[in-house]
C-alpha positions in Angstrom: 7.7 -14.9 -2.5 10.9 -14.3 -0.7 10.1 -14.3 3.0 13.5 -13.0 3.8 13.2 -10.0 1.5 9.7 -9.3 2.8 10.9 -9.3 6.4 13.8 -7.1 5.4 11.4 -4.6 3.8 9.1 -4.7 6.9 12.0 -4.1 9.3 13.2 -1.1 7.2 9.7 0.3 7.6 9.2 -0.2 11.3 12.7 0.6 12.3 13.1 0.2 16.1 9.4 0.8 16.8 7.2 -1.6 18.8 4.0 -0.1 17.4 3.1 -3.1 15.3 2.3 -6.8 15.5 2.2 -9.4 12.8 -1.1 -11.2 12.3 -2.2 -13.8 9.8 -0.3 -17.1 9.3 3.0 -15.9 10.8 1.2 -15.3 14.1 0.6 -19.0 14.6 2.8 -21.1 12.3 5.7 -21.0 14.7 3.3 -22.3 17.4 2.1 -25.3 15.5 3.7 -28.4 14.1 5.3 -27.5 10.7 2.7 -27.9 8.0 3.0 -25.2 5.4 4.9 -22.0 4.4 3.4 -18.6 4.7 1.4 -17.3 1.8 2.5 -14.6 -0.7 2.3 -11.8 1.9 2.9 -10.7 5.5 -0.1 -9.3 7.4 0.8 -6.6 9.9 -1.2 -4.4 12.2 0.6 -1.1 12.3 -0.2 2.1 14.3 -1.5 4.9 12.1 1.1 7.2 13.6 4.0 4.9 12.7 2.6 4.5 9.2 2.5 8.3 8.7 5.9 8.8 10.2 7.4 6.2 7.9 5.4 6.8 4.8 8.5 8.2 3.0 10.2 4.8 3.5 7.1 2.8 2.7 6.7 4.3 -0.8 10.3 3.4 -1.5 9.6 -0.2 -0.6 6.9 -0.7 -3.2 3.6 0.5 -4.8 1.3 1.5 -2.0 -2.5 1.3 -2.3 -5.4 1.9 0.1 -8.0 -0.9 -0.1 -11.7 -0.3 -0.6 -14.1 -1.9 2.0 -15.0 -4.6 -0.5 -11.4 -5.6 -0.7 -10.9 -6.1 3.0 -11.2 -9.9 3.5 -13.4 -10.0 6.6 -15.8 -7.3 5.3 -16.0 -8.1 1.5 -19.0 -10.4 1.9 -20.8 -8.1 4.3 -24.2 -6.7 3.1 -22.8 -3.2 3.9 -20.6 -3.3 0.8 -23.7 -3.4 -1.3 -24.3 0.2 -0.3 -20.9 1.5 0.7 -17.4 0.9 -0.7 -15.2 3.6 0.9 -11.5 3.7 1.2 -10.2 2.2 4.4 -7.1 2.2 6.6 -6.0 -1.1 5.1 -3.1 -0.9 2.7 -1.2 -3.1 0.2 2.5 -2.5 -0.4 3.6 -4.5 -3.4 7.4 -4.9 -2.9 7.9 -7.1 -6.0 8.8 -10.0 -3.7 5.3 -10.2 -2.3 2.8 -8.0 -0.4 3.0 -6.3 2.9 -0.7 -6.1 4.1 -1.0 -3.3 6.6 -4.1 -2.9 8.8 -3.6 0.5 10.5 -4.9 1.0 14.0 -5.2 3.8 16.6 -5.7 3.4 20.3 -9.0 4.7 21.8 -9.1 4.1 25.6 -9.8 0.4 26.0 -10.0 -0.4 22.3 -7.9 -0.7 19.2 -9.7 0.9 16.3 -9.4 0.0 12.6 -11.0 2.6 10.2 -13.3 1.3 7.5 -14.3 4.6 5.9 -17.3 6.9 6.0 -17.3 6.9 9.8 -17.3 3.1 10.1 -14.6 1.2 12.1 -13.9 -2.1 13.8 -12.9 -1.8 17.4 -11.4 -4.7 19.4 -10.4 -4.8 23.1 -6.9 -3.5 23.8 -6.3 -6.7 25.8 -5.0 -8.0 22.5 -1.9 -6.0 23.0 -1.2 -7.6 26.3 -0.9 -11.0 24.5 1.5 -9.9 21.9 4.6 -12.1 22.0 7.9 -12.4 20.2 8.0 -15.3 17.8 10.7 -16.5 15.3 10.4 -17.8 11.8 13.5 -19.0 9.9 15.8 -16.7 11.8 13.6 -13.6 12.0 12.2 -12.5 15.3 9.1 -10.3 15.4 6.2 -9.1 17.5 3.2 -11.4 16.8 -0.4 -10.8 17.7 -2.2 -13.5 19.7 -3.5 -16.4 17.5 -7.0 -15.7 18.7 -6.9 -12.4 16.8 -6.2 -14.4 13.6 -8.7 -17.1 14.4 -11.7 -14.9 14.3 -11.5 -13.7 10.7 -10.8 -17.2 9.6 -13.9 -18.3 11.6 -16.0 -15.8 9.7 -14.7 -17.1 6.4 -15.4 -20.7 7.4 -18.9 -19.9 8.6 -19.8 -18.1 5.4 -18.4 -20.8 3.2 -20.2 -23.5 5.1 -23.5 -21.9 4.1 -22.6 -21.2 0.5 -20.3 -24.0 -0.8 -20.3 -27.8 -0.7 -16.8 -28.2 -2.3 -13.9 -26.0 -1.2 -11.1 -25.0 -3.4 -7.4 -25.3 -2.5 -7.2 -21.9 -0.8 -10.4 -22.5 1.2 -9.1 -25.9 2.3 -5.9 -24.2 3.5 -7.9 -21.8 5.7 -10.0 -24.7 7.0 -6.8 -26.6 7.9 -5.4 -23.4 9.6 -8.6 -23.1 11.6 -8.4 -26.7 12.9 -4.8 -26.2 13.9 -5.6 -22.8 15.6 -8.5 -24.5 17.4 -5.9 -26.7 19.2 -3.8 -23.8 20.5 -6.1 -20.8 21.1 -7.6 -19.8 24.5 -11.3 -20.3 23.7 -12.4 -18.2 26.7 -10.3 -15.3 25.5 -11.5 -15.8 21.9 -15.1 -15.7 23.1 -14.3 -12.5 25.1 -12.9 -10.8 22.0 -15.9 -11.8 20.0 -18.4 -10.5 22.6 -16.6 -7.2 23.0 -15.7 -6.5 19.3 -17.7 -3.5 18.0 -18.6 -2.0 14.7 -18.6 1.8 15.3 -20.0 4.7 13.4 -18.3 8.0 14.1 -17.0 6.6 17.3 -20.2 5.1 18.7 -21.2 1.4 18.6 -23.9 0.9 16.0 -27.3 -0.2 17.4 -27.7 -3.9 18.1 -30.1 -4.5 15.3 -27.7 -3.1 12.7 -24.8 -4.8 14.4 -26.4 -8.2 14.0 -27.0 -7.4 10.3 -23.7 -5.7 9.3 -21.1 -7.1 11.6 -19.7 -10.3 10.0 -18.3 -11.6 13.3 -21.9 -12.0 14.6 -22.3 -15.0 12.3 -19.9 -17.0 14.4 -21.4 -19.5 16.8 -18.5 -20.3 19.1 -20.0 -23.4 20.8 -20.9 -25.0 17.5 -17.6 -24.0 15.9 -15.6 -25.6 18.7 -17.6 -28.8 18.3 -17.0 -28.9 14.5 -13.3 -28.3 14.9 -12.7 -30.8 17.6 
């Protein structure tokens, strides 16, 4: 992957808009001691309005494909995918130099909403946007989401792996190392607040608690235990 060319592609897409923030490894690598390069992609949360306004540019940057629910990392192991596998507002743009992974969002009062299809959506508190900061990586400056936002999906992955695998492969060990490093820099109180307020919605309404406990993968996280295990 050419990080430079991926950044060039991303900046051609977003232009001078601030309606985006980078998530994933580039939201925390500049904040930790150097330990690895980014992966083969750049993960970006992008407003749905900006995506539609710039779609003509996006399709010039590479092959663009909407992901099914079972392809979205945090949802792929959810029991919901056994019954439902709709198209989502998560997109891959294959530039030839790597992937731009777009998670499209829209603002809804006090929440940022990510559409999962057939009326389902994840909603997170809009306070995430108040913690967006400008970071730099190898000469590129960009808006980065708070590391707490990236921590939670990795925590889901770790929690699921802990119950299903005794020996981790190289990619899984990378995520575990990331999680340990994130544990040293995140605001644990803010992370717990995000986790408590995160909602799975169906047609705009939070799903009943019984269904939330079953279908919301973030409910598998035990923050107190996780903090002890990562310390």
